[in-house]
Structure formats: structure tokens, C-alpha cells
C-alpha positions in Angstrom: 0.1 -0.1 -0.1 1.2 3.4 -1.1 1.0 5.8 1.7 -0.1 9.5 1.2 0.0 12.3 3.5 -3.7 13.2 2.0 -6.3 11.3 0.1 -6.1 13.8 -2.8 -5.0 13.7 -6.7 -2.8 17.1 -5.5 -1.3 14.8 -3.2 -1.0 11.7 -5.5 0.6 13.6 -8.0 3.2 15.7 -6.4 4.4 12.8 -4.2 5.5 10.7 -8.2 6.3 14.0 -9.7 8.8 14.3 -6.9 9.1 10.3 -6.9 9.9 9.2 -10.1 11.1 12.4 -11.8 13.2 10.6 -14.6 10.7 7.8 -15.4 8.6 7.8 -18.7 5.0 8.8 -17.8 3.3 9.0 -20.6 3.7 8.8 -24.6 2.6 7.6 -27.5 3.6 4.3 -29.2 7.3 4.8 -31.4 7.4 8.4 -29.8 9.6 10.0 -26.7 7.7 9.2 -23.2 7.3 12.7 -21.2 9.4 11.5 -17.9 7.4 11.9 -14.9 9.4 15.6 -14.1 8.3 16.5 -17.6 4.6 15.1 -16.8 4.4 17.8 -14.1 6.0 20.8 -16.1 2.7 20.3 -18.5 0.5 19.9 -16.2 1.5 23.4 -14.5 1.6 25.1 -18.0 -2.0 24.2 -17.9 -3.2 24.8 -14.4 -0.8 28.4 -15.4 -3.2 29.3 -18.1 -6.5 28.3 -16.9 -5.7 30.6 -13.7 -4.2 33.1 -16.0 -8.0 32.7 -18.3 -10.1 33.2 -15.0 -10.7 29.9 -14.1 -11.0 29.2 -10.2 -10.8 26.6 -8.4 -14.6 24.7 -8.0 -15.2 25.8 -11.5 -16.3 22.6 -13.6 -13.5 22.4 -16.8 -14.6 19.9 -19.6 -12.4 17.2 -21.2 -13.2 16.1 -24.9 -10.7 13.8 -26.7 -9.3 10.7 -27.4 -7.1 9.0 -25.0 -3.8 10.3 -24.8 -1.1 11.5 -23.0 -2.3 14.8 -22.8 -6.0 13.8 -21.4 -3.8 12.8 -18.6 -2.1 16.3 -18.3 -5.2 18.5 -18.9 -6.9 16.1 -15.9 -4.2 16.5 -13.4 -3.8 20.4 -14.2 -7.6 20.5 -13.9 -8.2 18.5 -10.4 -4.7 19.8 -8.8 -5.6 23.0 -9.1 -9.2 22.8 -7.3 -11.2 22.8 -9.9 -13.6 20.1 -10.9 -12.7 17.3 -14.6 -16.0 16.8 -16.6 -14.7 14.2 -18.9 -16.7 13.7 -21.7 -17.0 10.5 -23.9 -15.8 11.6 -27.6 -19.0 9.0 -29.0 -21.3 10.8 -27.4 -23.4 12.8 -30.2 -22.9 16.7 -30.3 -26.2 17.3 -28.8 -25.8 15.7 -25.6 -22.1 17.2 -25.4 -23.8 20.7 -25.7 -26.2 19.4 -22.7 -23.7 18.2 -20.6 -21.7 21.6 -20.9 -24.7 23.8 -19.9 -25.6 21.1 -17.1 -22.5 20.9 -15.6 -22.4 24.8 -16.2 -18.6 24.3 -17.5 -16.5 27.3 -18.0 -13.8 26.4 -19.5 -12.7 23.1 -22.2 -10.1 21.0 -23.2 -10.9 19.6 -26.8 -9.4 17.2 -29.1 -8.8 18.4 -32.7 -10.4 15.9 -34.5 -13.6 16.4 -31.8 -13.8 20.2 -32.4 -16.5 20.6 -35.0 -18.9 19.3 -32.4 -18.7 22.6 -30.5 -18.5 24.8 -33.6 -22.0 25.7 -33.0 -21.5 26.4 -29.4 -22.4 29.5 -27.5 -18.6 30.6 -26.3 -19.9 33.6 -24.2 -20.1 31.2 -20.6 -16.6 30.3 -21.3 -13.2 31.6 -20.2 -11.0 29.4 -22.0 -11.1 26.9 -24.9 -7.3 24.5 -25.2 -6.2 22.7 -28.3 -5.8 19.2 -26.6 -3.2 17.7 -29.2 -0.9 20.7 -28.3 -2.4 22.2 -25.1 -2.8 25.9 -27.3 -5.1 28.5 -26.2 -7.4 28.6 -29.2 -8.8 32.5 -28.9 -12.1 33.4 -29.0 -12.4 36.6 -31.5 -13.5 36.2 -34.7 -17.3 35.3 -35.3 -17.8 32.4 -37.5 -14.4 31.1 -37.6 -14.0 26.9 -36.3 -12.3 26.2 -33.4 -9.9 24.7 -35.5 -8.8 28.0 -36.9 -8.5 29.6 -33.5 -5.3 28.4 -32.4 -3.2 30.7 -30.7 -1.0 31.6 -27.9 -2.9 34.3 -26.4 -2.7 37.8 -25.0 0.2 38.0 -22.7 -1.1 41.3 -21.1 -4.6 39.9 -20.9 -2.6 37.2 -19.0 -0.6 39.0 -16.5 -3.7 41.2 -15.6 -5.9 38.2 -14.8 -3.0 36.4 -13.3 -2.7 39.3 -10.8 -6.0 39.1 -10.1 -5.5 35.8 -9.2 -3.2 36.3 -6.8 -4.2 38.9 -5.3 -7.5 36.7 -4.9 -5.5 33.7 -3.2 -6.4 31.4 -5.6 -2.7 30.2 -6.6 -2.4 28.4 -3.7 -5.6 26.5 -3.2 -5.1 23.0 -2.1 -8.0 20.4 -3.0 -9.0 18.7 0.6 -10.3 15.1 0.3 -13.8 15.8 0.0 -13.6 18.4 -2.6 -15.6 17.3 -5.8 -12.8 16.1 -8.0 -14.9 15.2 -11.3 -18.3 14.8 -12.4 -18.6 12.4 -14.8 -21.4 11.5 -17.4 -22.7 7.9 -18.0 -24.0 6.7 -21.1 -25.6 3.1 -19.9 -27.9 0.4 -21.2 -31.1 2.5 -20.4 -30.1 5.4 -22.0 -30.3 8.0 -19.3 -27.1 10.0 -19.0 -26.2 10.5 -15.3 -23.6 13.1 -13.5 -22.2 11.2 -10.9 -20.1 13.3 -8.0 -17.1 12.0 -7.1 -14.5 13.3 -4.9 -11.0 13.2 -4.6 -11.2 10.9 -1.6 -13.6 8.7 -3.7 -10.9 8.6 -7.0 -7.7 8.4 -4.8 -8.7 5.7 -1.9 -10.2 3.3 -5.1 -6.8 3.6 -6.6 -5.0 3.6 -2.9 -7.3 -0.1 -2.3 -6.6 -1.2 -6.2 -2.8 -1.6 -5.7 -2.6 -5.1 -5.0 -4.7 -6.0 -8.1 -1.8 -6.4 -9.3 1.2 -4.9 -6.9 2.1 -1.9 -9.9 5.7 -1.1 -10.0 7.8 1.7 -11.9 9.2 -0.7 -14.7 5.5 -1.7 -15.5 4.5 -0.8 -19.1 0.6 -0.2 -19.7 -1.0 0.0 -22.9 -4.0 2.4 -22.9 -6.8 0.9 -25.5 -9.9 2.3 -23.3 -11.8 5.9 -23.4 -10.0 7.6 -20.3 -13.7 9.7 -20.1 -14.8 6.2 -18.2 -14.0 5.6 -14.7 -12.6 2.4 -15.2 -10.0 3.6 -17.4 -9.1 6.9 -16.0 -8.8 5.3 -12.3 -7.2 1.8 -12.7 -5.0 2.6 -16.2 -4.2 6.0 -15.0 -4.6 7.4 -11.6 -3.1 4.2 -10.6 -0.2 3.8 -13.0 0.6 7.6 -12.0 0.2 6.9 -8.2 2.8 3.6 -8.6 5.1 5.3 -11.1 4.7 3.3 -14.1 4.3 4.0 -18.0 1.6 4.8 -19.8 1.2 4.2 -24.0 -1.4 5.4 -26.3 -2.3 4.7 -29.6 -3.2 7.4 -31.7 -5.2 5.5 -34.4 -8.4 3.5 -33.0 -7.4 0.3 -31.5 -7.7 -1.7 -35.1 -6.4 -5.4 -35.4 -3.7 -3.0 -38.0 -2.4 -0.8 -35.3 -3.1 -2.9 -32.1 -0.8 -6.1 -33.3 2.4 -3.7 -34.1 1.4 -1.7 -30.9 1.9 -4.9 -28.9 4.9 -5.9 -30.1 6.8 -2.7 -29.7 6.0 -1.7 -26.0 5.5 -5.4 -25.0 3.2 -4.7 -21.5 3.1 -5.7 -18.7 -0.4 -4.9 -17.7 -3.7 -4.1 -19.7 -7.5 -3.4 -19.4 -10.1 -4.4 -21.3 -13.5 -4.9 -21.7 -14.9 -8.4 -22.1 -15.5 -7.9 -26.2 -12.4 -7.1 -26.9 -11.1 -10.5 -26.5 -14.3 -12.1 -27.1 -13.7 -11.1 -30.4 -9.9 -12.3 -31.0 -11.4 -15.9 -29.3 -14.3 -16.1 -32.0 -12.6 -14.5 -35.1 -8.5 -15.7 -34.5 -8.2 -18.7 -32.1 -11.8 -20.6 -32.5 -11.0 -20.7 -36.8 -7.5 -21.8 -35.9 -8.6 -24.8 -33.6 -11.7 -25.7 -36.0 -10.2 -25.3 -39.4 -9.5 -29.1 -39.4 -11.7 -31.8 -38.6 -9.1 -33.6 -36.3 -9.2 -29.9 -34.2 -13.2 -29.7 -34.2 -13.2 -33.3 -33.3 -10.5 -33.5 -30.7 -11.6 -29.7 -29.0 -14.9 -31.6 -27.7 -13.2 -34.1 -25.3 -11.6 -32.2 -22.2 -8.4 -33.5 -22.1 -7.5 -32.9 -25.5 -9.3 -29.5 -25.8 -7.1 -28.6 -22.6 -4.2 -29.3 -24.5 -4.7 -27.7 -27.6 -6.1 -24.5 -25.2 -2.6 -23.8 -23.4 -1.1 -24.2 -26.9 -3.3 -21.9 -28.3 -2.4 -19.6 -25.3 1.3 -19.3 -25.7 0.7 -18.1 -29.0 -1.7 -15.3 -28.1 0.5 -14.7 -25.4 3.3 -13.9 -28.1 0.8 -11.7 -29.8 0.0 -9.7 -26.9 4.1 -9.0 -26.9 5.1 -12.0 -24.7 5.1 -9.8 -21.2 1.9 -9.6 -19.9 1.6 -10.5 -16.0 -1.9 -9.0 -15.9 -4.7 -9.0 -18.3 -7.8 -7.1 -16.6 -11.3 -7.5 -17.6 -13.9 -5.3 -16.4 -16.9 -3.4 -17.8 -19.2 -6.1 -18.4 -19.8 -9.9 -18.2 -17.5 -12.1 -20.1 -19.0 -15.0 -22.4 -18.1 -18.5 -19.9 -16.7 -20.3 -23.0 -14.2 -17.5 -23.2 -13.1 -17.2 -19.5 -12.6 -21.1 -19.8 -10.1 -21.2 -22.7 -8.4 -17.7 -20.7 -7.8 -20.4 -18.0 -6.9 -23.2 -20.0 -4.5 -21.3 -22.1 -3.3 -20.4 -18.7 -3.4 -16.3 -19.8 -3.0 -14.1 -16.4 -6.4 -12.7 -16.7 -8.4 -11.3 -14.1 -12.0 -10.0 -14.0 -13.0 -6.9 -11.6 -16.3 -5.5 -11.5 -17.2 -1.8 -10.2 -19.5 1.1 -11.6 -19.2 4.8 -12.2 -20.6 5.4 -8.9 -18.1 3.6 -6.9 -14.9 5.1 -8.4 -15.1 2.0 -9.9 -13.5 -1.0 -8.2 -15.8 -3.1 -6.1 -14.1 -6.5 -6.4 -11.3 -8.4 -8.2 -8.4 -10.4 -7.6 -4.3 -10.5 -8.8 -4.6 -13.4 -12.4 -3.4 -16.4 -9.8 -6.7 -16.6 -7.6 -9.2 -15.6 -10.2 -11.8 -18.6 -10.1 -14.1 -19.2 -12.6 -17.1 -17.1 -13.1 -16.3 -14.5 -10.3 -14.9 -11.0 -10.0 -12.6 -12.1 -7.4 -12.9 -10.2 -3.7 -14.3 -7.3 -2.5 -11.6 -4.8 -2.3 -10.3 -4.2 1.4 -12.1 -1.9 3.9 -15.3 -1.9 1.6 -18.7 -3.2 2.6 -20.5 -5.5 0.2 -24.0 -7.1 1.0 -26.4 -9.2 -0.6 -29.7 -7.7 -0.4 -32.7 -9.7 0.3 -31.3 -13.0 -0.9 -33.3 -15.8 -2.7 -33.4 -18.5 -0.3 -31.8 -21.2 -3.2 -29.8 -19.4 -5.5 -28.4 -16.8 -2.9 -28.3 -14.6 -5.4 -30.2 -10.8 -4.3 -29.2 -7.1 -5.3 -25.7 -6.2 -4.6 -25.3 -3.5 -2.1 -22.0 -1.3 -1.3 -21.3 1.1 1.7 -17.7 2.5 1.7 -15.1 5.3 0.8 -15.2 5.5 -2.8 -19.3 5.4 -3.2 -19.7 8.7 -5.5 -22.1 11.2 -3.4 -24.6 11.3 -5.6 -25.8 12.5 -9.1 -25.6 16.1 -10.4 -27.9 17.9 -9.7 -30.7 15.3 -9.4 -31.7 14.8 -5.7 -34.6 12.6 -6.9 -32.3 9.6 -8.8 -29.6 10.4 -5.8 -32.3 8.9 -3.5 -33.4 6.1 -5.6 -29.7 4.5 -4.7 -28.2 6.3 -2.1 -29.6 5.7 1.4 -29.2 8.3 4.2 -27.3 5.4 5.9 -24.2 5.4 2.8 -25.6 1.9 0.7 -25.6 2.6 -2.6 -28.0 0.1 -4.6 -26.1 -0.9 -7.7 -28.2 -2.3 -9.7 -26.7 -6.1 -10.3 -27.7 -8.9 -9.3 -25.0 -11.6 -7.5 -23.8 -13.5 -4.6 -20.6 -14.5 -2.4 -19.4 -18.2 -3.6 -17.6 -20.9 -1.1 -14.5 -18.8 -1.0 -16.5 -15.5 -0.8 -15.6 -14.6 -3.8 -18.3 -12.1 -5.7 -20.1 -13.3 -8.7 -22.3 -11.4 -10.8 -25.5 -12.8 -12.1 -27.1 -10.0 -14.4 -29.2 -6.4 -13.7 -32.5 -6.1 -11.2 -33.9 -3.8 -14.2 -33.1 -7.1 -16.6 -35.2 -9.9 -14.8 -37.5 -11.5 -16.7 -41.1 -13.2 -14.5 -41.6 -16.4 -16.0 -45.2 -17.8 -16.4 -45.4 -18.8 -12.8 -43.4 -16.0 -11.0 -40.2 -17.7 -11.7 -37.3 -15.2 -12.2 -35.9 -15.7 -15.7 -32.2 -14.0 -16.2 -31.5 -13.0 -20.3 -28.1 -12.7 -19.3 -27.9 -16.6 -18.4 -29.4 -17.2 -22.0 -27.8 -15.4 -23.5 -24.2 -16.6 -22.6 -25.8 -20.2 -23.9 -26.7 -18.3 -27.1 -22.8 -16.7 -27.8 -21.4 -20.4 -27.4 -23.1 -21.3 -30.5 -20.8 -21.2 -33.7 -21.1 -18.2 -36.0 -23.1 -16.2 -32.9 -20.7 -12.8 -31.9 -23.7 -11.1 -29.8 -27.1 -12.3 -28.5 -29.7 -10.0 -26.9 -32.8 -12.0 -25.0 -36.1 -10.2 -24.1 -39.8 -10.6 -23.7 -42.4 -9.8 -26.3 -45.9 -10.9 -26.1 -45.8 -13.2 -23.1 -43.0 -15.2 -24.9 -39.1 -14.6 -24.8 -36.8 -13.4 -27.9 -33.0 -14.0 -29.3 -31.6 -11.0 -31.2 -28.5 -12.4 -33.1 -26.0 -11.0 -34.3 -23.5 -13.2 -36.4 -20.1 -13.3 -37.8 -20.8 -12.2 -41.1 -17.2 -12.2 -41.8 -16.9 -15.8 -41.4 -19.9 -16.9 -43.4 -19.2 -14.8 -46.1 -15.4 -16.3 -46.8 -17.5 -19.7 -45.9 -19.6 -18.6 -49.1 -17.0 -17.8 -51.3 -15.2 -21.1 -50.7 -17.9 -23.1 -51.4 -19.1 -21.4 -54.4 -22.5 -21.1 -52.7 -25.3 -19.1 -54.1 -26.5 -15.9 -52.3 -30.0 -17.7 -52.1 -28.2 -20.4 -50.3 -26.7 -18.6 -48.0 -29.8 -17.2 -46.6 -31.1 -20.8 -46.3 -28.2 -21.6 -44.2 -28.4 -18.3 -42.0 -32.3 -19.4 -41.5 -30.9 -22.6 -40.3 -28.4 -21.9 -38.1 -31.1 -19.6 -36.6 -33.3 -22.6 -36.1 -30.7 -24.8 -34.8 -29.7 -22.0 -32.4 -33.0 -22.2 -30.8 -33.5 -25.8 -31.0 -29.5 -25.9 -29.0 -30.6 -23.2 -26.3 -33.9 -24.7 -25.5 -32.5 -28.2 -24.6 -30.3 -26.4 -22.2 -32.2 -24.3 -20.1 -35.5 -24.8 -18.0 -39.1 -25.0 -19.3 -39.4 -21.2 -18.5 -36.5 -19.9 -20.1 -37.3 -21.4 -23.1 -36.9 -19.2 -25.9 -39.6 -19.0 -28.7 -38.0 -17.3 -31.7 -34.2 -16.2 -32.9 -34.4 -13.1 -34.6 -31.3 -12.4 -37.1 -29.6 -8.9 -35.9 -28.1 -7.8 -39.0 -26.4 -5.2 -38.0 -24.0 -4.7 -34.4 -25.6 -3.7 -31.4 -25.1 -0.3 -30.2 -23.3 -0.5 -27.3 -21.9 1.9 -24.2 -18.6 3.0 -23.9 -17.8 -0.1 -22.3 -19.0 -1.7 -24.7 -22.3 -3.5 -22.8 -25.4 -3.4 -25.2 -27.6 -0.6 -25.0 -30.5 -2.8 -24.6 -33.3 -0.3 -24.1 -33.0 0.4 -28.1 -34.5 -3.2 -29.2 -36.7 -3.8 -26.5 -40.2 -2.5 -26.7 -42.4 -1.3 -23.6 
């Protein structure tokens, strides 16, 4: 455990800048990293620019951009000077971004050049500063009708001197954030479609990073390759704040993590630690690993026999480790449920994976474990000093709603006391909305969402996620969604069209034959699944989902878009 005099981002940052000054901190693949000392200089520069423009402690400052070294610099510049960071996900629609800026009453913002067009129509009068995230340069608002991309400038020196003097006289230069001061408002984009501003304090974030330190123990020699959005608290706390606390180095991609970009980056960086969401490793398994195992008849036969399957998976695991650079010691998976067959492969491949559980409202981690003690279909042990209970557990299954209390639980939803009261009790217990139970080793297992439960004909609880995990094991299935329609269970299925198309080309199959093949696949899926579930959980129809499902930033399906109410 790393000791800090105060549980604030400022205290954490000051310690790391001093202790790891010459160590590489943040950078891009194939480019020289900022050392911790240089990182500190960039943070100070940004804080000075914000102060010079009249931004004061307590002001909300937005960050709208892709994950990069400069995103982290902006985040620490904002929070260490006592302002409040408002991270905004790059995939948010323009109208949603404008709403968040108004709702949070932001007085300044950082924006990347690629996303600047989303702000061209915004009223700039309430803002004291626009800063280009790519270069940390001021964007001067001086010409009507000019786009943000055309307004890059160093600003007026005289104006900055006047404002800097005013701030010094007001005492703002020396403001030191306290543990219970607000550090961030994080607007979530969930599966229900309702964006909420989660209020997190310095203590919430730093305590959670500190409590996550042993999952795994991180040291200055560790190398992280970041591929998730920093605007999500999962990557921000565990992929930015925690490594900076430990003096590790973080590398970012200049382009989206497609296979063509990611594979050479993995070999160059040889990361020791990575954080991903399930869909990333599931896609690798379904499109790369499984086809190699099944391409020959002998492979298909042997993979059905447990002894030989384990041997095959072990060999495939060695190749997968080499693909990831050969140095991984921890491959953290979180944000959604991992398909059981993919987890079985990772276990038998001896891949150093670990599944964690958390939510934005808990800063985020609730439970996790180092790779060597990961248990199948669990999310590890509750992190130290956090209270977790199962509320009203089922007498047979022991499944109930997970409730949490402790130092990393949010203060509430910004300007939304009604929704805060719905999930946060007066004595500090947070209702997560997730269903789970503790196994015999006290590891926490997740089994779905309270709101997704479907009542069977005789009042039985049907968990759609459990049925989806069975569907997703079928050949050619990439994703599925189960829901109730006219008192029957229906499954939507998105297939691996790339593999199906390639097979059609190889066999000379006509388009009509391919359609017949797909219809038969859907029928086979229905019959196969119905032999594996209880009578009240049988599905009546399987519908082809011809386009990928729309997803949240952690790649969970936005269920509300596909379920009629």
C-alpha cells in the first residue's frame, strides 16, 4: 500500500513527480515519453493557462478528446488546482455534449482537433478558455464564424498578466484541494439510455486507486498500453491514476485500436499490464483463436474432448501471449460480463486474466483479484475496507441485489436529488442494480441486472444474461440479446458475417443458399439453447440482427434500443 499524506489527486501527483522524476510517464507508441518531471511541467503549464484566463477553484472544466498523454495532463491540471474535471466520452452525440456543458456549467474546456467540429455551433460566451488538447494551446475566441480549428493561438500576454495578478490577489494560486472536495463529474451513458452526472470527490478516486494497488502490485518498471476511453472511470482510475501513483509508464495509440494498429503496438511496447472490456477478448477468441482450432476436422473432434481441449487451448494460449508481446502479467477485464466459454479458454490457456467488478458510482472497483487466484465465473474478492452485501437473497440461489458502502461511493448525481435518493440511502448504502452472490471462497459473482429480470409464467425469475451466455457459445454467433415480447422470450442474434461470407466464397455458395444456411443456423440455435435451459426459460423465436448492436462506452448492448415497452 502506498502511503499519502492526503487522499487527494494533488497529494498523489506531487509525490509521483518528486519520487519518479526521471521515469517515463506518458507517451505515444514509437515516440519519446514525457518523464514524470516533464509531465509535471506540462500540468503546471496547463494550470497556469487556466488561472490566467480566470478559471478558479470549484469551476467545472470539460475534457472532450480521445485517450492520449495530453488527456492525462489536462485531467491532473484541472484537479490539482482545485477545479472539477468533466470528462466527456468522444462518442457522445453533439447535442448530448452541449447538454452536459450546460448542465455542468463548465467555464472552460479542452477539446481535441478531431472533435472540435462538435463545438462549432456552441455559444462560447460563458467560457473563459478553450484549449486544444493535442497541443495544449489556447484557442482564442476572436472571430465570429471561425471554427475552433482555425483559432489556435498563444493568447494575449497582457490579458494573462492582468488576470494572473487578480487571481494571486484573490488567493487562488495557493488553493490546495481537500479530500472531500469535488474532483470530477462523470456523465454515464448506460444501457437504460439515461445519462447521469456522477459526483466523485478526490477521496473517492484516490482511495479506490490505493485500495486497488494489489490487483496487481504495480511498480515503476510496469508498462501499460491504454486502449479504452479515459473519459470512463474504469480506465481513468485504474489505467491513469493508479499507474501514476505507482510510477509506471502508460502508452497510447494515435489511431483507433484496430488489429492493424494494435498488433504492432503490442510487439513494440510489450505491455506488462492491460485493461480491456470483454468484447475485445471475445472478438479475438471468436475470430482468431476458434477458427484456427476448428479449421481441421481433427481439431473440431479433439476440442470436444476435455483432455485434448485443454492441450489445444494451452498451445493456443502460448501463441496468444506472444501476440500480446510476451510480457503480460495482468490482463484486467471489466465493464461487462465475460462469455463463459471465453473465460474457460483463458483459464486453460493459462493466460494471466482477471475479472473485476465495479461501476462509475463506486470510482469504480468493487471487487477484483490478481490473476493467480481468479476463480471461474467470479469477479474476485471485495476490495479492502469496502462493505458489500447481498440484499434480499433468493433462498435457493442466494442471488440478490448487490449493495455497497464505503469511501469510494459517490456523493450523488449532479443536480438530481430524486435519482440520488433512489440508489443512495441515508446511511450510505448504494444500490448497484446488479444481481450477484458470494461463493464458498467469498468471491463475488455477478448474474445480471435487477431491471433485466423477466418473470416466468409462474413467477419464476428468468435471467436473460444467462440465456445470452448460452447463445453466444454457438458457432458463428458474435452477440445476442434476450427479451420478452408478447409473453414469450425472443432472442436477437448478430452473426459472424465475415466468416459466413468467406465460407460462401470458398464453397461457391449462391446468395439464396447462404440465406438458407443462415435461417437454418437461427433455427439450430433455438433448438440447441432450449435443450440447455429450464422450461420457463425456453426461447420462442430467434431473430437475425443484421447490424452490430449499439453499445455503451464499455461495449455493453444498449438494451433499451431493442426492447419495446
